[in-house]
Residue frames relative to the residue before (quaternion, step in Angstrom):
aa qw qx qy qz dx dy dz
M 1.0000 0.0000 0.0000 0.0000 0.00 0.00 0.00
N 0.2227 -0.7926 0.5580 0.1038 3.62 -0.65 1.05
I 0.0489 -0.7899 0.6112 -0.0075 3.60 -0.49 1.16
T 0.1793 -0.7867 0.5871 0.0655 3.50 -0.77 1.17
K 0.2763 -0.7618 0.5619 0.1662 3.54 -0.78 0.98
L 0.2706 -0.7351 0.5932 0.1857 3.54 -1.00 0.81
W 0.1618 -0.7805 0.5988 0.0774 3.54 -0.77 1.07
K 0.0011 0.7790 -0.6270 0.0060 3.48 -1.07 0.75
M 0.0853 -0.8014 0.5920 -0.0032 3.55 -1.10 0.60
N 0.4455 -0.6698 0.5266 0.2751 3.55 -1.07 0.82
I 0.1405 -0.7570 0.6310 0.0951 3.53 -1.13 0.73
Y 0.1978 -0.8094 0.5498 0.0585 3.57 -0.94 0.92
K 0.3746 -0.6619 0.5938 0.2627 3.54 -1.31 0.45
I 0.3309 -0.7489 0.5455 0.1789 3.51 -1.09 0.73
G 0.0936 0.7850 -0.6050 0.0951 3.56 -0.88 0.94
S 0.6179 -0.5346 0.4151 0.4001 3.55 -1.31 -0.15
D 0.4017 -0.6610 0.5752 0.2661 3.51 -1.22 0.64
Y 0.0302 -0.8676 0.4962 -0.0109 3.52 0.57 1.19
E 0.5472 0.6007 -0.4081 0.4161 3.60 1.19 -0.15
N 0.7921 0.3201 -0.1235 0.5048 3.54 1.04 -0.85
Y 0.7868 0.2286 -0.1061 0.5634 3.58 1.16 -0.59
R 0.4581 -0.5929 0.5716 0.3346 3.51 -1.26 0.47
F 0.2210 -0.7767 0.5785 0.1151 3.57 -1.19 0.27
L 0.5226 -0.6508 0.4778 0.2740 3.47 -1.33 0.46
L 0.0440 -0.7659 0.6415 -0.0011 3.53 -1.15 0.89
P 0.5779 -0.5689 0.4217 0.4056 3.60 -1.08 0.47
H 0.4752 -0.6843 0.4825 0.2703 3.52 -0.98 0.87
N 0.7957 0.0185 0.0064 0.6054 3.60 1.13 -0.64
D 0.7676 -0.3905 0.2568 0.4387 3.59 -1.23 -0.21
D 0.5340 0.6382 -0.4086 0.3748 3.63 1.23 -0.14
G 0.6535 0.5354 -0.3121 0.4346 3.65 1.13 -0.55
L 0.5526 -0.6036 0.4658 0.3367 3.53 -1.32 0.43
V 0.1045 -0.7430 0.6533 0.1012 3.51 -1.23 0.65
S 0.7832 -0.0144 -0.0464 0.6198 3.57 1.30 -0.09
T 0.0014 -0.7574 0.6527 0.0178 3.57 -1.27 0.40
D 0.3592 -0.7452 0.5288 0.1896 3.51 -1.12 0.72
G 0.6475 -0.5521 0.3207 0.4160 3.61 1.20 0.21
T 0.4468 0.6320 -0.4836 0.4087 3.57 1.26 0.29
S 0.5937 -0.5820 0.4241 0.3591 3.53 -1.20 0.59
L 0.1283 -0.8071 0.5755 0.0314 3.56 -0.96 0.96
I 0.4528 0.7583 -0.4048 0.2369 3.56 1.28 -0.27
K 0.6345 0.5507 -0.3476 0.4164 3.62 0.96 -0.73
E 0.7682 0.3440 -0.1758 0.5105 3.63 0.89 -0.85
W 0.4773 0.7188 -0.4138 0.2902 3.61 1.25 -0.20
K 0.0333 -0.7517 0.6584 0.0184 3.50 -1.05 0.88
P 0.4859 -0.6703 0.4475 0.3382 3.64 -0.66 0.91
C 0.0722 -0.7990 0.5966 -0.0212 3.56 -0.93 0.99
D 0.5696 -0.6263 0.4199 0.3270 3.58 -1.20 0.43
Y 0.0662 -0.7257 0.6833 0.0452 3.55 -1.18 0.83
T 0.1285 -0.8000 0.5848 0.0389 3.51 -0.97 0.89
L 0.5900 -0.5795 0.4358 0.3552 3.53 -1.31 0.44
F 0.4393 -0.6792 0.5216 0.2714 3.53 -0.95 0.91
K 0.0795 -0.7520 0.6539 0.0251 3.52 -1.08 0.92
D 0.3971 -0.7262 0.5167 0.2192 3.50 -0.73 1.17
P 0.3623 -0.7674 0.4804 0.2215 3.61 -0.49 1.16
R 0.6129 0.5541 -0.3581 0.4350 3.62 1.19 -0.32
K 0.7192 0.4148 -0.2434 0.5014 3.59 1.26 -0.23
K 0.4926 -0.6634 0.4761 0.3010 3.52 -0.97 0.86
T 0.7639 0.0288 -0.0037 0.6447 3.55 1.03 -0.89
D 0.2834 -0.7373 0.5948 0.1495 3.52 -1.06 0.88
K 0.1846 -0.8453 0.4959 0.0747 3.56 -0.27 1.23
R 0.3998 0.7148 -0.4755 0.3211 3.57 1.28 0.20
K 0.5666 -0.6280 0.4219 0.3265 3.61 -1.06 0.67
T 0.2429 -0.7674 0.5776 0.1363 3.54 -1.17 0.56
D 0.5486 0.6385 -0.3741 0.3892 3.60 1.27 0.10
F 0.2768 0.7811 -0.5085 0.2338 3.56 1.09 0.74
K 0.3237 -0.7257 0.5683 0.2133 3.58 -1.27 0.41
A 0.7871 0.1396 -0.1160 0.5896 3.62 1.26 -0.02
S 0.0907 -0.7867 0.6106 -0.0024 3.50 -1.16 0.69
C 0.0936 0.7956 -0.5929 0.0826 3.64 -0.83 0.85
Y 0.0261 0.8261 -0.5607 0.0496 3.56 0.58 1.13
Y 0.6962 0.3174 -0.2163 0.6065 3.59 0.95 -0.88
P 0.5104 -0.7229 0.3586 0.2972 3.66 -0.49 1.16
G 0.7474 0.3813 -0.2405 0.4879 3.63 1.01 -0.55
V 0.6757 0.4403 -0.2870 0.5168 3.60 1.23 0.15
L 0.0387 -0.8057 0.5895 -0.0434 3.50 -0.20 1.35
I 0.1144 -0.7924 0.5984 0.0312 3.56 -0.79 1.06
I 0.0174 -0.8251 0.5644 -0.0168 3.53 -0.78 1.03
E 0.5456 -0.5916 0.4833 0.3446 3.53 -1.20 0.52
K 0.6567 -0.5485 0.3721 0.3598 3.56 -1.15 0.76
S 0.6584 0.5368 -0.3090 0.4276 3.59 0.92 -0.92
C 0.6724 0.5138 -0.2805 0.4529 3.63 1.20 -0.36
K 0.3981 0.7719 -0.4420 0.2242 3.58 1.25 -0.27
D 0.6922 0.4969 -0.2945 0.4326 3.58 0.77 -1.03
I 0.6402 0.5199 -0.3315 0.4582 3.58 0.98 -0.72
F 0.6811 0.4813 -0.2801 0.4753 3.58 0.88 -0.89
T 0.6279 0.5413 -0.3350 0.4478 3.57 0.98 -0.78
K 0.6637 0.5100 -0.2839 0.4678 3.54 0.96 -0.93
L 0.6989 0.4746 -0.2671 0.4637 3.60 0.94 -0.92
S 0.7205 0.4209 -0.2542 0.4890 3.61 1.10 -0.47
E 0.4383 -0.7127 0.4404 0.3255 3.58 1.25 0.16
N 0.6574 -0.5694 0.2991 0.3927 3.56 0.92 0.94
S 0.5129 0.6301 -0.4268 0.3972 3.57 1.16 0.53
I 0.5444 0.6320 -0.3606 0.4174 3.58 1.03 0.76
E 0.1279 -0.7566 0.6323 0.1069 3.53 -1.05 0.64
Y 0.3029 -0.7626 0.5547 0.1377 3.55 -1.16 0.78
L 0.1462 -0.8007 0.5804 0.0235 3.52 -0.66 1.17
E 0.3584 -0.7767 0.4742 0.2085 3.55 -0.42 1.19
I 0.0622 -0.7807 0.6207 0.0364 3.54 -1.07 0.80
N 0.4026 -0.6782 0.5499 0.2748 3.54 -1.27 0.31
T 0.0496 -0.7826 0.6205 0.0102 3.59 -0.97 0.90
P 0.1824 -0.8556 0.4721 0.1086 3.58 0.40 1.21
E 0.6702 0.5130 -0.2942 0.4484 3.60 1.13 -0.62
L 0.7403 0.3883 -0.2096 0.5072 3.59 1.25 -0.41
I 0.5348 -0.6387 0.4533 0.3172 3.60 -1.12 0.65
N 0.7264 0.4680 -0.2460 0.4391 3.59 0.85 -1.05
F 0.4824 -0.6387 0.5225 0.2940 3.59 -1.31 0.41
F 0.1065 -0.7871 0.6067 0.0323 3.52 -1.06 0.86
Y 0.1845 -0.7499 0.6285 0.0923 3.47 -1.43 0.49
V 0.3893 -0.5847 0.6264 0.3378 3.55 -1.34 0.29
A 0.2088 -0.7575 0.6094 0.1063 3.60 -0.83 1.05
N 0.0446 -0.8363 0.5443 -0.0483 3.57 -0.29 1.28
I 0.2403 -0.7639 0.5841 0.1321 3.54 -0.49 1.20
I 0.1806 -0.8380 0.5130 0.0429 3.56 -0.63 1.19
K 0.6827 0.4079 -0.3015 0.5260 3.65 1.21 -0.02
S 0.0850 -0.8067 0.5848 0.0040 3.60 -0.12 1.29
V 0.1761 -0.7895 0.5809 0.0910 3.55 -1.17 0.61
N 0.5126 -0.6111 0.4902 0.3515 3.59 -1.18 0.43
T 0.0852 0.8430 -0.5238 0.0877 3.59 -0.09 1.24
I 0.6918 0.4679 -0.2829 0.4716 3.57 1.08 -0.62
E 0.4103 -0.6964 0.5451 0.2225 3.54 -1.02 0.94
Y 0.0931 -0.8403 0.5340 -0.0017 3.58 -0.20 1.32
E 0.5065 0.6974 -0.4044 0.3059 3.55 1.16 -0.51
G 0.8390 0.1492 -0.1581 0.4989 3.52 -0.76 1.14
L 0.6116 0.5337 -0.3722 0.4500 3.63 1.24 0.06
S 0.3606 -0.6791 0.5981 0.2259 3.47 -1.10 0.89
Q 0.6821 -0.4758 0.3630 0.4202 3.56 -1.23 0.25
E 0.6464 0.5331 -0.2957 0.4588 3.53 1.10 -0.90
N 0.6639 0.5045 -0.2880 0.4710 3.58 1.01 -0.89
L 0.6184 0.5352 -0.3237 0.4758 3.57 1.10 -0.76
I 0.6676 0.4851 -0.3041 0.4760 3.61 0.87 -0.93
N 0.6535 0.5051 -0.3177 0.4657 3.64 0.96 -0.81
S 0.6611 0.4928 -0.3176 0.4682 3.57 0.93 -0.84
F 0.6331 0.5185 -0.3452 0.4595 3.59 1.06 -0.63
K 0.6611 0.4952 -0.2965 0.4793 3.59 1.00 -0.86
N 0.7410 0.4132 -0.2274 0.4780 3.59 0.96 -0.77
G 0.4657 -0.6933 0.4449 0.3232 3.66 1.15 -0.08
T 0.5646 0.6138 -0.3744 0.4053 3.58 1.10 0.64
I 0.2496 0.7679 -0.5407 0.2361 3.60 1.09 0.69
R 0.2681 -0.7341 0.5966 0.1823 3.55 -1.03 0.79
F 0.1617 -0.7916 0.5884 0.0314 3.53 -0.81 1.16
K 0.4276 -0.6781 0.5368 0.2630 3.57 -1.19 0.57
L 0.3680 -0.7676 0.4849 0.2007 3.55 -0.34 1.30
E 0.6586 0.5368 -0.3244 0.4157 3.58 0.92 -0.89
N 0.6765 0.4907 -0.2823 0.4711 3.58 1.15 -0.69
I 0.5878 0.5420 -0.3634 0.4781 3.58 1.20 -0.46
G 0.0863 -0.8262 0.5486 0.0946 3.59 0.96 -0.84
N 0.8164 -0.2515 0.2198 0.4711 3.53 -0.93 -1.01
K 0.4427 0.7056 -0.4498 0.3222 3.57 1.30 0.09
D 0.1971 -0.7926 0.5683 0.0995 3.59 -0.73 0.97
F 0.7612 0.1791 -0.0602 0.6203 3.55 1.35 -0.33
F 0.2083 0.8132 -0.4944 0.2255 3.59 -0.41 1.21
R 0.3258 -0.6739 0.6217 0.2305 3.48 -1.48 0.07
D 0.3881 -0.6703 0.5714 0.2714 3.55 -1.19 0.58
K 0.5916 -0.6139 0.3943 0.3429 3.58 -1.01 0.79
K 0.7687 0.3553 -0.1903 0.4967 3.61 0.86 -0.93
F 0.7426 0.2979 -0.1765 0.5733 3.61 1.13 -0.53
S 0.1689 0.8931 -0.4055 0.0970 3.48 1.10 0.88
S 0.5536 0.6197 -0.3953 0.3915 3.60 1.26 -0.07
F 0.6882 0.4168 -0.2895 0.5185 3.61 1.28 0.31
Y 0.3308 -0.6847 0.6080 0.2283 3.52 -1.27 0.46
F 0.0993 -0.7665 0.6336 0.0343 3.53 -1.03 0.92
C 0.0642 -0.8085 0.5850 0.0019 3.52 -1.17 0.57
T 0.4304 -0.6682 0.5391 0.2786 3.56 -1.35 0.22
Q 0.6918 -0.4515 0.3638 0.4303 3.50 -1.36 0.04
K 0.5914 0.5640 -0.3674 0.4440 3.60 1.09 -0.60
F 0.6242 0.5264 -0.3368 0.4688 3.57 1.03 -0.82
I 0.6553 0.5143 -0.3013 0.4639 3.60 0.87 -0.96
N 0.6591 0.5096 -0.3087 0.4589 3.59 0.93 -0.88
T 0.6469 0.5236 -0.3008 0.4657 3.57 1.01 -0.87
I 0.6475 0.5176 -0.2985 0.4730 3.57 0.98 -0.94
N 0.6775 0.4855 -0.2903 0.4702 3.57 0.93 -0.89
E 0.6515 0.5071 -0.3244 0.4617 3.64 0.93 -0.82
A 0.7067 0.4433 -0.2574 0.4877 3.58 1.04 -0.75
N 0.3878 -0.7577 0.4411 0.2845 3.57 1.36 0.00
I 0.2842 0.7390 -0.5412 0.2833 3.53 0.98 0.99
T 0.1047 -0.8453 0.5238 0.0088 3.54 -0.23 1.30
G 0.6168 0.5818 -0.4065 0.3405 3.52 -1.30 0.34
L 0.6870 0.4654 -0.2749 0.4856 3.60 1.24 -0.28
R 0.1384 -0.7443 0.6451 0.1031 3.53 -1.30 0.48
F 0.2126 -0.7738 0.5915 0.0787 3.53 -1.04 0.86
T 0.0057 -0.7738 0.6334 -0.0036 3.56 -0.91 1.00
I 0.5856 -0.6139 0.4030 0.3432 3.50 -1.12 0.79
A 0.2229 -0.7683 0.5895 0.1120 3.54 -0.92 0.97
G 0.7324 -0.3161 0.2469 0.5502 3.58 1.07 -0.75
I 0.5173 -0.6289 0.5016 0.2921 3.47 -1.29 -0.43
A 0.2802 -0.7381 0.5928 0.1589 3.56 -1.04 0.82
L 0.0465 -0.7860 0.6164 0.0082 3.56 -0.93 1.01
C-alpha cells in the first residue's frame, strides 16, 4: 500500500516591526523604494538612509537598535554583522548594496535577492483574486518550487520578500531585531 504524505508549510511576508522599532527610509530620491530582484550592483552608488520620525509625535520612543529594516516590502536593509546569516538563508542568491546611515553607528546594506523563482500558484486566479489573497494571507505557493529556500522572491510578484518558519526561527535565534512577519499563505 502506497501512502503519500501531503506536506504543507506556512509562508510569510517580511516587513518592519514599526510598532517597536524605528526604520530606515531613503533620505532623498537616490534611495530605493522598490526593486524587482534584478541586479543593481553595477550601477549602485551608496546613498543616505535616515531613521523615520513620526511628525505627529514630539518624541518617538521606538527603539533604534534594530539589525534589520524592511519598511518598503521589496527593500530589506540589514546590518553588516548579519550578512552571513542572510547569505546562507538565501542560498547565495543575494547581493549587498552599501548604504550610509549617518544617524546609526553600525554599517547597513540593502539585501537584494536576485534569483526569483515561480512560487505562487497563479493558475485560475484573476488579478483581483490575487490581490485579495495577498491581503488576506491566503496565497497558494508551490512547495516544490520553493525547495530549500527559506528566504525568496516570487518571479511575478517580485516586489515582496517571502520566507519560511525556518527563516523566522533563524532570525529569532540570531537576535536579529526590527522585522515583522505576517502570514502570506500556504505552500502545498
